[in-house]
Every structure is written in structure tokens, then in C-alpha cells.
N, C-alpha and C positions, 0 to 999 in steps of 0.2 A: 656194580654188584659183583660179588665173587661167588662162584659155585664150586662145590666140592663133590666129587664123585664118591658114591658109596656102593658097595656090593649089595645085591638083593639076595640071591640064592643061586645054586647050581641046578640046572634043569637038564634031565636026560634029553638027548637029541630028538628022540621020537615024540617028545612032549612039548617042544619049544613053540610050535605054531599055536597050539591050544593055550599055552601059558601067555603068549604075546597077545592073542585075541582077548583074553580075559584082562590082562594088564592094561592094554591100550583102551579098552572100554571104560576103564576107571580112572586112568591117569592121562594127563596132557603130555604128549611126547613129540618133540620137534624132529627128532632124528634117531634112528637105530644105528649104533656104531658096531661094526663087526671087525674083529681082529684080522689083519691082513698078513699072512705068513710069508715072510721074505727071507731069502738067503743073504749072507753078508755082502755079496756082489749086487744086491738089489733085484736079483731074479726071483721068480716065484719059487716057493718051496714045494715039496711033494704034497703038502696039505691042501694046496689050491684045488686039487681034484674034488675036495669036499666043500670048499668055500664057494666056488663058482656056482654050483647047483643050489647051495643054500641062499646065496644072494638072489638068484632067480626066484626061488621059492618065497622069499620075503617080499620081493617086488610083486609077485602074483597075489599073495594074500593081503598085502598092505600097500596097495598102489598109492594111497594118499599120504603115506609116511615116507619121508626122505630116509634113504639108507646110505651110509658112508662106510667105506672100508678104511682102516687105519693101521699103519705099520705096528706089528706086535713084537718085533725083534727085541730080545733081552727081557721081555716082561716076566717070563717064568723065573729067570734068575733073580731079577729085582724083587719079585714077589717072595721067593724063597728066603732071600736075605731079610726082607721086611718082617716076615713071619718069625724068623730066627731072632732078629733084633727086638721083636715085640715080646719075647719071652714065652712063646707058645711051647707047650710041653712036647717032648720028642715024639711021643705016640701020635699026638694031634698033628704034628708037622708032616707026618706020612700021608695024611688024607689029601688025595689029589684034588678033590673038590674045593678045598681051602685055597690051594695054590691057584686053581682056575678062577675062583672068585676074586682073589686079590689081584691076579693078572688082569682080569677084565676091568677092575676098578682102575688100575694103572693105565690101561689103554684108554678108558673113557676120560680120565683126568688129563692125560697127555693130549687127547683130541680136543678137549675143551680149551686147554691152554693154547694150543696151536691156533684155534679159531680166534681167541682173544688177541693173540699177537698179530694176526692178519688185519685187525681193525686199525692198527697204527700205521 
């Protein structure tokens, strides 16, 4: 079976727990994947000060759901190029939420592919 990641929507940070509670009550989810911000030398980026508390918050609110963090390096660049290649109008390409959604989709697809490769 092959799976393809698709973006849902962009949620403001202060609404994510309520969104996930609603989403998880309706959908079967094996794992929540969170982008892991890394530097080129594989050390944590400055954004980790936000990610670590977020991971703890997810664990607190959804203890029954697995949470994995996955390397997100280069995803914004890849997303911007995919949006450009997709012919999205210049004004629409400026929308950060579009880049965020495409980046999240790339992270999830990469995560799923890495899990599939580990089976062999």
C-alpha cells in the first residue's frame, strides 16, 4: 500500500490543541509528526525553544497518540520551489500559510517514506 501526504490547513498556534482534539475525535491517527528544526551541523536550531514545550503539550493532551519529531531542514525552500513550479500566482506565493502547509506535507511525506524504507 502506498500513502501520500496531503495538507489539511494552517492553524494558529493558540488553536492547535482544540483543533487536534476535534480532529482526533473524528479520524484514526497513528502518529502526530512535528517538524524538528535543525542546523546544517545537525544541532538544534533556535526554534527548538518553541518545539520542546509543544512536544510536551502534545504528550500531555494526547498521551495515547504517538508523537514523532522529524527533520525539517530545507522543507521551506523545497515548498517554495514546488509552489513556484506549480504555477501559483505571485500574490498567492507570498502567503506564508501556503508555504507552511506545503512544508508540513513534505515533512509528513518524507517521514512516511523513511518509515517504509526501514521495513526493508
